[in-house]
C-alpha positions in Angstrom: -12.6 -8.8 6.2 -15.7 -6.7 5.5 -14.4 -3.8 7.6 -10.7 -3.7 6.7 -10.4 -5.8 3.5 -10.3 -2.9 1.1 -7.6 -1.2 3.1 -5.5 -4.3 3.4 -5.9 -5.1 -0.3 -4.8 -1.6 -1.3 -1.7 -1.8 1.0 -0.8 -5.2 -0.6 -1.3 -3.9 -4.1 0.7 -0.7 -3.5 3.4 -2.7 -1.7 3.8 -5.4 -4.4 2.5 -3.9 -7.7 1.6 -7.3 -8.9 -2.0 -8.6 -8.6 -1.2 -12.3 -7.9 1.4 -11.5 -5.3 -1.0 -8.9 -3.7 -3.7 -11.6 -3.5 -1.2 -13.9 -1.7 -0.2 -11.3 0.8 -3.8 -10.3 1.4 -4.8 -13.9 2.1 -1.8 -14.4 4.3 -2.7 -11.4 6.4 -6.2 -12.6 7.0 -5.1 -16.1 7.6 -2.8 -14.9 10.3 -5.7 -12.8 11.7 -7.9 -15.9 11.7 -5.3 -17.8 13.7 -4.6 -14.9 16.0 -6.1 -14.5 19.4 -8.9 -11.9 18.8 -9.0 -11.0 22.4 -5.6 -9.4 22.0 -7.0 -6.4 20.1 -7.8 -3.4 22.3 -10.0 -1.7 19.7 -11.1 -1.8 16.1 -8.4 0.7 15.2 -5.8 -1.6 16.8 -7.2 -4.5 14.8 -6.9 -2.5 11.6 -3.3 -1.4 12.4 -2.4 -5.0 13.1 -3.7 -6.1 9.8 -1.9 -3.4 7.9 1.3 -4.2 9.8 1.0 -7.9 8.9 0.3 -7.1 5.3 3.2 -4.7 5.1 5.6 -7.2 6.5 4.3 -9.9 4.2 4.8 -7.6 1.2 8.3 -6.8 2.3 9.1 -10.5 2.6 7.6 -11.3 -0.8 9.6 -8.4 -2.5 12.8 -10.0 -1.3 12.0 -13.2 -3.1 14.1 -13.8 -6.2 11.2 -14.7 -8.5 9.6 -11.2 -8.3 8.7 -9.6 -11.6 7.4 -6.1 -12.2 4.1 -5.7 -13.9 2.4 -2.3 -14.5 -0.8 -1.8 -12.6 -2.9 -1.5 -15.8 -1.6 -4.9 -16.9 -2.6 -6.4 -13.6 -6.2 -5.2 -14.2 -6.3 -3.3 -11.0 -7.4 0.0 -12.5 -11.1 0.4 -13.3 -11.5 1.1 -17.0 -13.6 4.3 -16.4 -10.9 5.8 -14.2 -7.9 5.2 -16.4 -9.4 5.3 -19.9 -8.4 8.7 -21.4 -11.5 8.4 -23.8 -14.0 8.4 -20.9 -12.2 10.9 -18.8 -10.1 13.2 -21.0 -7.7 15.3 -19.0 -7.6 12.8 -16.1 -4.2 12.3 -14.6 -5.0 9.0 -12.9 -2.7 7.0 -15.0 0.2 9.5 -14.4 -0.4 9.4 -10.7 -0.5 5.6 -10.6 2.7 5.4 -12.7 4.4 7.9 -10.5 3.4 6.0 -7.4 4.6 2.7 -9.0 8.0 4.3 -9.8 8.7 5.1 -6.1 10.9 2.8 -4.1 9.6 1.3 -0.9 10.0 3.3 1.3 8.7 5.9 0.6 5.8 4.3 -1.4 4.0 2.6 1.5 4.4 5.5 4.0 3.2 8.0 1.3 0.2 5.7 0.5 -0.7 5.3 4.1 -0.4 9.1 4.8 -2.1 10.4 1.7 -4.7 7.8 0.9 -5.5 6.1 4.2 -5.1 9.2 6.3 -2.6 7.8 8.9 -0.3 10.2 10.7 3.5 9.8 10.8 3.4 8.5 14.4 0.8 5.9 13.4 2.8 4.9 10.4 5.9 4.7 12.5 4.2 2.1 14.7 2.9 0.2 11.7 6.3 0.1 10.0 8.4 -0.2 13.2 10.5 2.8 12.2 11.4 6.1 14.0 8.9 8.9 13.6 11.4 11.3 12.1 12.3 8.7 9.5 8.7 8.3 8.5 8.4 12.1 8.2 11.5 12.0 5.9 10.0 9.2 3.8 6.7 11.1 3.4 8.5 14.3 2.5 10.8 12.6 0.0 7.9 10.6 -1.5 5.8 13.8 -2.0 8.7 15.6 -3.5 9.4 12.7 -6.0 5.7 12.5 -6.9 5.6 16.3 -7.4 8.6 16.2 -9.7 7.2 13.2 -11.6 3.9 14.9 -12.2 5.2 18.3 -13.3 
């Protein structure tokens, strides 16, 4: 959890947009990791990819639940005050970027997050999301275009 907890947490938060649900998905991912056979992981990168995949799948399942409700990131308390407060950082577009990311459907939200923030390549995201590589490229391109339009 020390090595990959931040990444898994951000994937859950981006995937669900609701702090309480993200906590549940995060805990589920690490609970499944605790119950998994640790010898099955070929490398540390494989372990990280596995955790991201489990978290992404759990987020997808939770989004399908009928009780889901949308709550903005700032209401969930996930945005540090110094980064989002226009008084402490005038001219900062952090809030605009977070709002634009939240407005994206999923996909392309998760693939864009993994590509831009976590630094994964499209083939790696393809494996994580069990989708064709060209589809991932399309999701990323569409997501970038939508973000650009929203931020202009």
